[in-house]
MDAnalysis code that builds the backbone (N, CA, C; Angstrom):
import MDAnalysis as mda
import numpy as np

u = mda.Universe.empty(636, n_residues=212, atom_resindex=np.repeat(np.arange(212), 3), trajectory=True)
u.add_TopologyAttr("name", ["N", "CA", "C"] * 212)
u.add_TopologyAttr("resid", np.arange(1, 213))
u.add_TopologyAttr("resname", ["UNK", "UNK", "UNK", "UNK", "UNK", "UNK", "UNK", "UNK", "UNK", "UNK", "UNK", "UNK", "UNK", "UNK", "UNK", "UNK", "UNK", "UNK", "UNK", "UNK", "UNK", "UNK", "UNK", "UNK", "UNK", "UNK", "UNK", "UNK", "UNK", "UNK", "UNK", "UNK", "UNK", "UNK", "UNK", "UNK", "UNK", "UNK", "UNK", "UNK", "UNK", "UNK", "UNK", "UNK", "UNK", "UNK", "UNK", "UNK", "UNK", "UNK", "UNK", "UNK", "UNK", "UNK", "UNK", "UNK", "UNK", "UNK", "UNK", "UNK", "UNK", "UNK", "UNK", "UNK", "UNK", "UNK", "UNK", "UNK", "UNK", "UNK", "UNK", "UNK", "UNK", "UNK", "UNK", "UNK", "UNK", "UNK", "UNK", "UNK", "UNK", "UNK", "UNK", "UNK", "UNK", "UNK", "UNK", "UNK", "UNK", "UNK", "UNK", "UNK", "UNK", "UNK", "UNK", "UNK", "UNK", "UNK", "UNK", "UNK", "UNK", "UNK", "UNK", "UNK", "UNK", "UNK", "UNK", "UNK", "UNK", "UNK", "UNK", "UNK", "UNK", "UNK", "UNK", "UNK", "UNK", "UNK", "UNK", "UNK", "UNK", "UNK", "UNK", "UNK", "UNK", "UNK", "UNK", "UNK", "UNK", "UNK", "UNK", "UNK", "UNK", "UNK", "UNK", "UNK", "UNK", "UNK", "UNK", "UNK", "UNK", "UNK", "UNK", "UNK", "UNK", "UNK", "UNK", "UNK", "UNK", "UNK", "UNK", "UNK", "UNK", "UNK", "UNK", "UNK", "UNK", "UNK", "UNK", "UNK", "UNK", "UNK", "UNK", "UNK", "UNK", "UNK", "UNK", "UNK", "UNK", "UNK", "UNK", "UNK", "UNK", "UNK", "UNK", "UNK", "UNK", "UNK", "UNK", "UNK", "UNK", "UNK", "UNK", "UNK", "UNK", "UNK", "UNK", "UNK", "UNK", "UNK", "UNK", "UNK", "UNK", "UNK", "UNK", "UNK", "UNK", "UNK", "UNK", "UNK", "UNK", "UNK", "UNK", "UNK", "UNK", "UNK", "UNK", "UNK", "UNK", "UNK", "UNK", "UNK"])
u.atoms.positions = np.array([
    [-3.437, -13.233, 7.169],
    [-2.760, -12.386, 6.187],
    [-1.268, -12.237, 6.490],
    [-0.896, -12.328, 7.772],
    [0.503, -12.107, 8.149],
    [1.201, -13.378, 8.619],
    [0.586, -14.520, 8.382],
    [1.195, -15.758, 8.851],
    [2.521, -16.051, 8.136],
    [2.750, -15.433, 6.995],
    [3.996, -15.643, 6.258],
    [5.079, -14.627, 6.621],
    [4.799, -13.768, 7.612],
    [5.737, -12.713, 8.005],
    [6.332, -13.017, 9.379],
    [7.653, -12.934, 9.458],
    [8.364, -13.115, 10.724],
    [9.176, -11.844, 10.996],
    [9.119, -11.352, 12.217],
    [9.989, -10.248, 12.628],
    [11.003, -10.819, 13.606],
    [12.261, -10.834, 13.213],
    [13.300, -11.418, 14.052],
    [13.727, -10.458, 15.161],
    [13.362, -9.202, 15.026],
    [13.735, -8.162, 15.976],
    [14.185, -6.935, 15.210],
    [14.152, -5.786, 15.880],
    [14.563, -4.530, 15.276],
    [13.788, -4.328, 13.972],
    [14.497, -4.151, 12.832],
    [13.811, -4.022, 11.537],
    [14.094, -5.243, 10.666],
    [14.422, -6.339, 11.291],
    [14.798, -7.569, 10.591],
    [13.544, -8.385, 10.283],
    [13.209, -8.449, 8.995],
    [11.939, -9.022, 8.561],
    [12.187, -10.210, 7.642],
    [11.388, -11.257, 7.803],
    [11.404, -12.394, 6.892],
    [10.009, -12.633, 6.353],
    [9.905, -12.885, 5.047],
    [8.607, -13.113, 4.418],
    [8.707, -14.325, 3.497],
    [7.854, -15.305, 3.719],
    [7.783, -16.469, 2.841],
    [6.830, -16.156, 1.690],
    [7.256, -16.443, 0.471],
    [6.434, -16.137, -0.697],
    [6.596, -17.213, -1.750],
    [5.735, -17.167, -2.759],
    [5.837, -18.116, -3.865],
    [7.115, -17.903, -4.657],
    [7.704, -16.724, -4.526],
    [8.955, -16.413, -5.229],
    [10.182, -16.810, -4.420],
    [9.958, -17.300, -3.211],
    [11.062, -17.689, -2.344],
    [11.053, -16.915, -1.036],
    [12.058, -17.145, -0.234],
    [12.174, -16.482, 1.060],
    [12.821, -15.115, 0.868],
    [12.183, -14.105, 1.472],
    [12.640, -12.723, 1.351],
    [13.043, -12.221, 2.736],
    [14.198, -11.586, 2.813],
    [14.625, -10.946, 4.055],
    [14.811, -9.461, 3.798],
    [14.413, -8.656, 4.770],
    [14.660, -7.222, 4.732],
    [15.494, -6.859, 5.954],
    [16.641, -6.250, 5.723],
    [17.531, -5.784, 6.796],
    [17.829, -6.847, 7.851],
    [18.297, -8.033, 7.444],
    [18.606, -9.044, 8.466],
    [19.654, -8.523, 9.449],
    [19.382, -8.730, 10.749],
    [20.235, -8.162, 11.793],
    [20.097, -8.980, 13.072],
    [21.225, -9.259, 13.692],
    [21.262, -10.039, 14.931],
    [20.472, -11.336, 14.801],
    [20.675, -12.019, 13.684],
    [19.994, -13.291, 13.447],
    [20.512, -14.356, 14.413],
    [19.598, -15.018, 15.093],
    [19.977, -16.077, 16.033],
    [20.036, -17.439, 15.358],
    [19.575, -17.487, 14.105],
    [19.607, -18.723, 13.328],
    [20.300, -18.448, 12.006],
    [20.700, -19.503, 11.321],
    [21.366, -19.372, 10.019],
    [20.659, -20.248, 8.993],
    [19.485, -19.822, 8.520],
    [18.707, -20.663, 7.616],
    [19.282, -20.787, 6.212],
    [20.069, -19.795, 5.779],
    [20.677, -19.826, 4.443],
    [19.690, -20.247, 3.356],
    [18.546, -19.578, 3.358],
    [17.478, -19.929, 2.419],
    [16.937, -18.728, 1.645],
    [17.671, -17.620, 1.628],
    [17.153, -16.399, 1.011],
    [17.175, -16.472, -0.505],
    [16.022, -16.165, -1.104],
    [16.001, -15.909, -2.539],
    [16.327, -14.441, -2.791],
    [15.850, -13.583, -1.870],
    [16.062, -12.151, -1.992],
    [16.408, -11.554, -0.630],
    [17.322, -10.598, -0.631],
    [17.583, -9.781, 0.541],
    [17.439, -8.331, 0.104],
    [16.594, -7.593, 0.782],
    [16.379, -6.184, 0.477],
    [16.911, -5.354, 1.636],
    [17.751, -4.392, 1.347],
    [18.343, -3.531, 2.371],
    [17.797, -2.120, 2.184],
    [17.369, -1.508, 3.288],
    [16.772, -0.174, 3.204],
    [17.817, 0.936, 3.170],
    [18.936, 0.748, 3.931],
    [19.993, 1.759, 3.951],
    [21.237, 1.184, 4.613],
    [22.293, 1.995, 4.670],
    [23.602, 1.449, 4.991],
    [23.963, 1.401, 6.463],
    [23.146, 1.892, 7.380],
    [23.505, 1.843, 8.792],
    [23.694, 0.399, 9.253],
    [24.602, 0.213, 10.217],
    [25.043, -1.131, 10.593],
    [23.913, -2.043, 11.057],
    [22.846, -1.444, 11.607],
    [21.736, -2.255, 12.108],
    [20.723, -2.587, 11.009],
    [21.062, -2.239, 9.772],
    [20.205, -2.567, 8.629],
    [20.997, -3.272, 7.525],
    [22.252, -2.866, 7.351],
    [23.147, -3.562, 6.426],
    [24.248, -4.225, 7.241],
    [24.082, -5.523, 7.450],
    [25.002, -6.296, 8.282],
    [25.505, -7.497, 7.486],
    [26.698, -7.414, 6.873],
    [27.221, -8.562, 6.131],
    [27.269, -9.843, 6.970],
    [27.545, -9.693, 8.255],
    [27.571, -10.865, 9.138],
    [26.235, -11.591, 9.140],
    [25.158, -10.824, 9.157],
    [23.832, -11.443, 9.175],
    [23.364, -11.840, 7.783],
    [23.799, -11.104, 6.781],
    [23.515, -11.513, 5.405],
    [24.092, -12.898, 5.149],
    [25.280, -13.155, 5.689],
    [25.919, -14.466, 5.523],
    [25.088, -15.592, 6.133],
    [24.281, -15.269, 7.139],
    [23.478, -16.289, 7.808],
    [22.218, -16.668, 7.020],
    [21.826, -15.810, 6.097],
    [20.563, -16.085, 5.380],
    [20.760, -16.349, 3.894],
    [21.929, -16.047, 3.336],
    [22.123, -16.216, 1.899],
    [22.143, -17.679, 1.487],
    [21.726, -17.897, 0.241],
    [21.897, -19.190, -0.420],
    [22.710, -18.937, -1.685],
    [22.959, -19.964, -2.474],
    [23.786, -19.790, -3.676],
    [23.091, -18.947, -4.737],
    [21.782, -18.761, -4.605],
    [21.027, -18.023, -5.621],
    [20.491, -16.677, -5.135],
    [20.966, -16.204, -4.002],
    [20.413, -14.985, -3.404],
    [20.707, -13.739, -4.238],
    [19.672, -12.914, -4.425],
    [19.816, -11.603, -5.039],
    [19.704, -10.547, -3.939],
    [20.656, -9.640, -3.896],
    [20.680, -8.575, -2.896],
    [20.315, -7.253, -3.564],
    [19.314, -6.570, -3.023],
    [18.908, -5.255, -3.519],
    [19.273, -4.201, -2.487],
    [19.919, -3.132, -2.944],
    [20.347, -2.048, -2.053],
    [20.076, -0.709, -2.735],
    [19.967, 0.373, -1.969],
    [19.866, 1.690, -2.586],
    [21.097, 1.998, -3.433],
    [20.900, 2.716, -4.516],
    [21.988, 3.094, -5.418],
    [23.120, 3.794, -4.676],
    [22.770, 4.605, -3.678],
    [23.779, 5.400, -2.969],
    [24.727, 4.554, -2.115],
    [24.385, 3.282, -1.878],
    [25.294, 2.422, -1.115],
    [25.866, 1.299, -1.980],
    [25.939, 1.572, -3.271],
    [26.455, 0.580, -4.218],
    [27.855, 0.110, -3.847],
    [28.727, 1.054, -3.498],
    [30.101, 0.671, -3.151],
    [30.153, -0.093, -1.834],
    [29.414, 0.373, -0.846],
    [29.418, -0.304, 0.456],
    [28.872, -1.724, 0.334],
    [27.925, -1.923, -0.568],
    [27.318, -3.243, -0.740],
    [28.334, -4.280, -1.197],
    [29.469, -3.826, -1.713],
    [30.485, -4.771, -2.148],
    [31.043, -5.590, -0.983],
    [30.812, -5.115, 0.241],
    [31.220, -5.896, 1.416],
    [30.492, -7.234, 1.467],
    [29.347, -7.322, 0.781],
    [28.579, -8.564, 0.766],
    [28.624, -9.249, -0.598],
    [29.447, -8.742, -1.505],
    [29.453, -9.255, -2.879],
    [29.792, -10.739, -2.958],
    [30.691, -11.186, -2.116],
    [31.079, -12.591, -2.160],
    [30.069, -13.530, -1.532],
    [29.015, -12.960, -0.946],
    [28.025, -13.774, -0.236],
    [26.785, -14.073, -1.076],
    [26.588, -13.311, -2.147],
    [25.339, -13.408, -2.915],
    [25.631, -13.652, -4.388],
    [24.571, -14.061, -5.105],
    [24.711, -14.330, -6.537],
    [24.903, -13.046, -7.323],
    [24.095, -12.028, -6.989],
    [24.231, -10.738, -7.657],
    [23.648, -9.632, -6.793],
    [24.065, -8.410, -7.098],
    [23.578, -7.232, -6.386],
    [22.917, -6.298, -7.388],
    [21.732, -5.826, -7.059],
    [21.084, -4.809, -7.876],
    [20.884, -3.554, -7.022],
    [20.767, -2.422, -7.675],
    [20.554, -1.174, -6.947],
    [19.216, -0.563, -7.328],
    [18.638, 0.176, -6.378],
    [17.329, 0.802, -6.586],
    [17.378, 2.247, -6.123],
    [16.442, 3.026, -6.613],
    [16.255, 4.397, -6.167],
    [14.820, 4.570, -5.681],
    [14.551, 5.600, -4.890],
    [13.186, 5.837, -4.415],
    [12.227, 6.075, -5.581],
    [11.003, 5.576, -5.410],
    [9.959, 5.840, -6.396],
    [9.986, 4.940, -7.606],
    [10.655, 3.799, -7.508],
    [10.743, 2.874, -8.635],
    [9.790, 1.695, -8.467],
    [9.431, 1.089, -9.592],
    [8.736, -0.198, -9.616],
    [9.695, -1.208, -10.219],
    [9.856, -2.354, -9.561],
    [10.857, -3.326, -9.995],
    [10.244, -4.719, -10.113],
    [10.720, -5.456, -11.094],
    [10.386, -6.877, -11.228],
    [11.711, -7.620, -11.211],
    [11.875, -8.485, -10.235],
    [13.166, -9.114, -10.004],
    [13.012, -10.615, -9.830],
    [13.293, -11.361, -10.869],
    [13.280, -12.829, -10.784],
    [12.020, -13.362, -10.112],
    [10.869, -12.812, -10.490],
    [9.606, -13.291, -9.937],
    [9.078, -12.488, -8.775],
    [9.864, -11.565, -8.248],
    [9.414, -10.713, -7.155],
    [9.114, -9.313, -7.690],
    [7.906, -8.837, -7.393],
    [7.504, -7.488, -7.797],
    [7.487, -6.592, -6.564],
    [8.135, -5.427, -6.669],
    [8.134, -4.514, -5.537],
    [8.297, -3.075, -6.008],
    [7.967, -2.162, -5.088],
    [8.134, -0.732, -5.324],
    [9.002, -0.162, -4.207],
    [9.658, 0.943, -4.506],
    [10.466, 1.613, -3.480],
    [9.821, 2.939, -3.093],
    [9.910, 3.240, -1.808],
    [9.330, 4.469, -1.253],
    [10.453, 5.244, -0.563],
    [10.561, 6.546, -0.778],
    [11.594, 7.310, -0.060],
    [11.478, 7.120, 1.454],
    [12.616, 6.960, 2.111],
    [12.657, 6.818, 3.571],
    [13.653, 7.837, 4.100],
    [13.153, 8.791, 4.880],
    [14.030, 9.865, 5.338],
    [13.439, 10.587, 6.542],
    [14.286, 11.391, 7.183],
    [13.861, 12.227, 8.303],
    [13.483, 13.617, 7.813],
    [12.466, 14.184, 8.448],
    [12.057, 15.550, 8.127],
    [12.574, 16.552, 9.156],
    [12.792, 16.102, 10.397],
    [13.225, 17.027, 11.441],
    [14.421, 16.490, 12.224],
    [15.167, 15.575, 11.601],
    [16.365, 14.995, 12.202],
    [17.415, 14.861, 11.098],
    [18.638, 14.601, 11.490],
    [19.729, 14.557, 10.513],
    [20.216, 13.151, 10.183],
    [19.607, 12.138, 10.779],
    [20.154, 10.786, 10.682],
    [19.950, 10.138, 9.306],
    [18.839, 10.457, 8.674],
    [18.499, 9.833, 7.387],
    [18.094, 10.933, 6.402],
    [19.065, 11.600, 5.795],
    [18.748, 12.708, 4.888],
    [18.033, 12.210, 3.625],
    [17.115, 13.001, 3.152],
    [16.412, 12.641, 1.918],
    [17.380, 12.522, 0.754],
    [18.450, 13.320, 0.779],
    [19.419, 13.319, -0.310],
    [20.174, 12.000, -0.452],
    [20.167, 11.159, 0.587],
    [20.829, 9.858, 0.501],
    [20.051, 8.855, -0.353],
    [18.798, 9.174, -0.611],
    [17.932, 8.326, -1.439],
    [17.839, 6.897, -0.898],
    [17.666, 6.793, 0.425],
    [17.397, 5.500, 1.037],
    [15.917, 5.168, 0.885],
    [15.562, 3.917, 1.142],
    [14.232, 3.478, 0.727],
    [13.513, 2.612, 1.757],
    [12.194, 2.559, 1.594],
    [11.367, 1.499, 2.127],
    [10.885, 0.692, 0.925],
    [10.239, -0.431, 1.188],
    [9.805, -1.302, 0.099],
    [8.322, -1.645, 0.246],
    [7.627, -1.715, -0.876],
    [6.288, -2.297, -0.924],
    [6.397, -3.564, -1.754],
    [6.204, -4.710, -1.126],
    [6.299, -5.995, -1.815],
    [4.905, -6.446, -2.238],
    [4.785, -6.904, -3.466],
    [3.530, -7.445, -3.974],
    [3.588, -8.961, -3.870],
    [2.941, -9.501, -2.838],
    [3.027, -10.928, -2.538],
    [1.635, -11.504, -2.344],
    [1.316, -12.536, -3.101],
    [0.020, -13.209, -2.988],
    [-1.142, -12.216, -3.042],
    [-1.022, -11.278, -3.981],
    [-2.065, -10.266, -4.216],
    [-2.242, -9.309, -3.027],
    [-1.238, -9.244, -2.163],
    [-1.241, -8.304, -1.050],
    [-0.030, -7.387, -1.153],
    [-0.192, -6.182, -0.670],
    [0.898, -5.205, -0.681],
    [1.434, -5.044, 0.741],
    [2.705, -5.389, 0.927],
    [3.349, -5.348, 2.238],
    [4.375, -4.222, 2.227],
    [4.153, -3.219, 3.059],
    [5.017, -2.036, 3.127],
    [5.975, -2.168, 4.294],
    [7.279, -2.219, 4.002],
    [8.309, -2.181, 5.039],
    [8.927, -0.793, 4.951],
    [8.618, 0.058, 5.908],
    [8.892, 1.485, 5.777],
    [10.369, 1.844, 5.862],
    [11.179, 1.032, 6.565],
    [12.565, 1.412, 6.791],
    [12.661, 2.520, 7.827],
    [13.824, 3.140, 7.906],
    [14.032, 4.210, 8.895],
    [13.522, 5.526, 8.315],
    [12.356, 5.918, 8.742],
    [11.712, 7.083, 8.150],
    [10.818, 7.784, 9.146],
    [10.525, 9.020, 8.859],
    [9.461, 9.731, 9.550],
    [8.168, 9.533, 8.766],
    [7.099, 10.116, 9.256],
    [5.811, 10.021, 8.559],
    [5.791, 11.059, 7.438],
    [6.509, 10.770, 6.398],
    [6.713, 11.696, 5.283],
    [5.468, 11.781, 4.404],
    [5.409, 12.784, 3.539],
    [4.284, 12.836, 2.583],
    [4.203, 11.581, 1.720],
    [5.370, 11.037, 1.343],
    [5.364, 9.822, 0.525],
    [4.807, 8.629, 1.304],
    [5.170, 8.536, 2.572],
    [4.638, 7.445, 3.402],
    [3.127, 7.581, 3.571],
    [2.663, 8.805, 3.660],
    [1.229, 9.037, 3.837],
    [0.422, 8.724, 2.581],
    [1.097, 8.566, 1.461],
    [0.421, 8.230, 0.214],
    [0.488, 6.745, -0.124],
    [1.110, 5.960, 0.743],
    [1.245, 4.529, 0.482],
    [-0.108, 3.829, 0.570],
    [-0.344, 2.928, -0.378],
    [-1.518, 2.054, -0.357],
    [-1.018, 0.643, -0.102],
    [-1.444, 0.054, 1.002],
    [-0.940, -1.274, 1.337],
    [-1.949, -2.040, 2.183],
    [-1.738, -3.342, 2.248],
    [-2.556, -4.214, 3.099],
    [-1.909, -4.433, 4.460],
    [-0.582, -4.470, 4.468],
    [0.191, -4.635, 5.706],
    [1.234, -3.533, 5.754],
    [1.323, -2.827, 6.880],
    [2.337, -1.790, 7.065],
    [3.245, -2.175, 8.224],
    [4.542, -2.299, 7.942],
    [5.541, -2.603, 8.959],
    [6.316, -1.315, 9.200],
    [6.083, -0.688, 10.357],
    [6.546, 0.682, 10.570],
    [7.411, 0.799, 11.828],
    [8.437, 1.665, 11.799],
    [9.259, 1.883, 12.986],
    [8.514, 2.745, 14.004],
    [8.716, 2.449, 15.286],
    [8.004, 3.203, 16.327],
    [8.931, 3.691, 17.436],
    [10.219, 3.411, 17.348],
    [11.128, 3.651, 18.469],
    [11.513, 5.087, 18.727],
    [11.251, 5.978, 17.739],
    [11.660, 7.353, 17.928],
    [13.162, 7.520, 17.788],
    [13.673, 8.667, 18.152],
    [15.074, 9.077, 18.052],
    [15.531, 9.164, 16.598],
    [15.588, 8.037, 15.913],
    [16.065, 8.005, 14.525],
    [14.911, 7.936, 13.517],
    [13.723, 7.654, 14.001],
    [12.556, 7.448, 13.139],
    [11.339, 8.106, 13.783],
    [10.187, 7.890, 13.189],
    [8.957, 8.319, 13.853],
    [8.798, 7.589, 15.175],
    [8.057, 8.202, 16.087],
    [7.838, 7.585, 17.386],
    [6.477, 6.886, 17.418],
    [6.106, 6.399, 18.588],
    [4.866, 5.637, 18.728],
    [3.663, 6.418, 18.212],
    [3.527, 7.634, 18.672],
    [2.359, 8.439, 18.293],
    [2.349, 8.733, 16.797],
    [3.492, 9.131, 16.266],
    [3.569, 9.460, 14.847],
    [3.299, 8.239, 13.968],
    [3.813, 7.091, 14.387],
    [3.587, 5.869, 13.617],
    [2.112, 5.467, 13.641],
    [1.485, 5.612, 14.802],
    [0.063, 5.292, 14.903],
    [-0.768, 6.230, 14.047],
    [-0.416, 7.503, 14.063],
    [-1.133, 8.468, 13.229],
    [-0.995, 8.118, 11.750],
    [0.193, 7.664, 11.365],
    [0.416, 7.286, 9.974],
    [-0.476, 6.120, 9.562],
    [-0.464, 5.049, 10.351],
    [-1.257, 3.881, 9.937],
    [-2.758, 4.165, 10.042],
    [-3.154, 5.016, 10.986],
    [-4.567, 5.381, 11.061],
    [-4.991, 6.167, 9.829],
    [-4.036, 6.851, 9.214],
    [-4.326, 7.635, 8.010],
    [-4.338, 6.766, 6.754],
    [-3.337, 5.884, 6.601],
    [-3.256, 5.101, 5.358],
    [-4.092, 3.827, 5.406],
    [-4.495, 3.431, 6.612],
    [-5.461, 2.348, 6.818],
    [-5.110, 1.018, 6.142],
    [-3.965, 0.442, 6.484],
    [-3.726, -0.943, 6.076],
    [-4.659, -1.854, 6.864],
    [-4.785, -3.081, 6.434],
    [-5.563, -4.034, 7.230],
    [-4.850, -4.354, 8.535],
    [-3.520, -4.496, 8.451],
    [-2.708, -4.841, 9.624],
    [-1.502, -3.903, 9.700],
    [-1.181, -3.447, 10.909],
    [0.016, -2.642, 11.161],
    [0.909, -3.383, 12.150],
    [2.181, -3.533, 11.792],
    [3.138, -4.252, 12.626],
    [4.251, -3.287, 13.036],
    [4.438, -3.038, 14.330],
    [5.510, -2.136, 14.775],
    [6.858, -2.841, 14.810],
    [7.921, -2.088, 14.439],
    [9.287, -2.605, 14.500],
    [10.195, -1.478, 14.994],
    [11.499, -1.781, 15.043],
    [12.509, -0.783, 15.398],
    [12.290, -0.248, 16.819],
    [12.100, -1.159, 17.755],
    [11.974, -0.786, 19.160],
    [12.481, -1.932, 20.024],
    [12.862, -1.591, 21.241],
    [13.324, -2.611, 22.185],
    [14.710, -3.151, 21.896],
    [15.401, -2.543, 20.931],
    [16.767, -2.919, 20.574],
    [17.424, -1.685, 19.984],
    [18.447, -1.181, 20.608],
    [19.134, 0.062, 20.219],
    [18.316, 1.278, 20.646],
    [17.066, 1.345, 20.209],
    [16.184, 2.440, 20.625],
    [14.844, 1.866, 21.081],
    [14.142, 2.648, 21.873],
    [12.807, 2.259, 22.296],
    [12.801, 1.210, 23.389],
    [11.621, 1.004, 23.939],
    [11.423, 0.034, 25.011],
    [10.659, -1.181, 24.485],
    [10.795, -2.297, 25.192],
    [10.072, -3.508, 24.782],
    [8.566, -3.312, 24.840],
    [8.126, -2.354, 25.632],
    [6.687, -2.095, 25.775],
    [6.132, -1.179, 24.678],
    [6.995, -0.676, 23.790],
    [6.539, 0.278, 22.777],
    [5.517, -0.327, 21.820],
    [5.637, -1.605, 21.560],
    [4.683, -2.248, 20.663],
    [3.272, -2.198, 21.215],
    [3.151, -2.484, 22.499],
    [1.831, -2.451, 23.126],
    [1.288, -1.026, 23.171],
    [2.161, -0.064, 23.425],
    [1.732, 1.334, 23.451],
    [1.247, 1.771, 22.072],
    [1.941, 1.338, 21.031],
    [1.537, 1.626, 19.661],
    [0.170, 1.011, 19.371],
    [-0.001, -0.245, 19.759],
    [-1.255, -0.945, 19.481],
    [-2.453, -0.229, 20.091],
    [-2.255, 0.380, 21.253],
    [-3.357, 1.082, 21.923],
    [-3.791, 2.331, 21.174],
    [-2.890, 2.880, 20.343],
    [-3.201, 4.100, 19.610],
    [-3.740, 3.825, 18.205],
    [-3.639, 2.584, 17.782],
    [-4.129, 2.215, 16.453],
    [-5.643, 2.054, 16.498],
    [-6.311, 2.654, 15.542],
    [-7.776, 2.685, 15.535],
    [-8.350, 1.762, 14.465],
    [-9.540, 1.231, 14.745],
    [-10.236, 0.436, 13.744],
    [-10.488, 1.291, 12.506],
    [-10.456, 0.699, 11.317],
    [-10.441, -0.735, 11.026],
    [-9.050, -1.368, 11.018],
    [-8.003, -0.589, 11.325],
    [-6.651, -1.145, 11.322],
    [-6.468, -2.058, 12.536],
    [-5.816, -3.186, 12.314],
    [-5.510, -4.108, 13.404],
    [-4.004, -4.086, 13.651],
    [-3.601, -3.800, 14.875],
    [-2.181, -3.848, 15.232],
    [-1.799, -5.282, 15.612],
    [-0.657, -5.713, 15.114],
    [-0.197, -7.077, 15.411],
    [1.265, -7.005, 15.858],
    [1.550, -7.567, 17.031],
    [2.908, -7.543, 17.562],
    [3.625, -8.826, 17.198],
    [4.762, -8.673, 16.498],
    [5.483, -9.840, 15.998],
    [6.830, -10.036, 16.667],
    [7.350, -9.003, 17.331],
    [8.642, -9.133, 17.998],
    [8.429, -9.794, 19.361],
    [9.247, -10.817, 19.636],
    [9.170, -11.518, 20.911],
    [10.430, -11.217, 21.716],
    [10.237, -10.752, 22.946],
    [11.380, -10.402, 23.803],
    [11.599, -11.476, 24.865],
])
């Protein structure tokens, strides 16, 4: 189910689909494939919106999706992509063959990601599967209502939910597979993925995709 998903590190995700290659928050890319059909950005922090890394994955036909609140900042990448679209939390979108939904991504007990910024996570509908990339978020009520087959969730703490909170979330929403991200780079330890996996309960299967 996850053979088409690559985690390059941090929250940098690549997904191969019938609609083309999709990247979410490309960051610290060690390769320059320049094959993106779509780039989805969750929010404007430098480790999620990186024009330098967007340049490494864009092609002449790339569509860039960003939250409405970072419309002006996204212009830093305007010359790199074919077009830019904006999204708000709680939307359903159909974009050149790609179907996705947006989920609010925010902190409940921290100040780093205010709900008022209207930053997002994404649920991608790919090959009849729903892939949730949570973005920088806590285990919010909206996250707890997500229905998905694959959940890609941050576990590093400090700016997002931590290992325990992330495990509790996936144990509640019960995707088939849970993939931890946002650890071992900037925040968290390289061992956080294994610690998360130990807390994930059947029927959910934890899968570690980041290689250190």
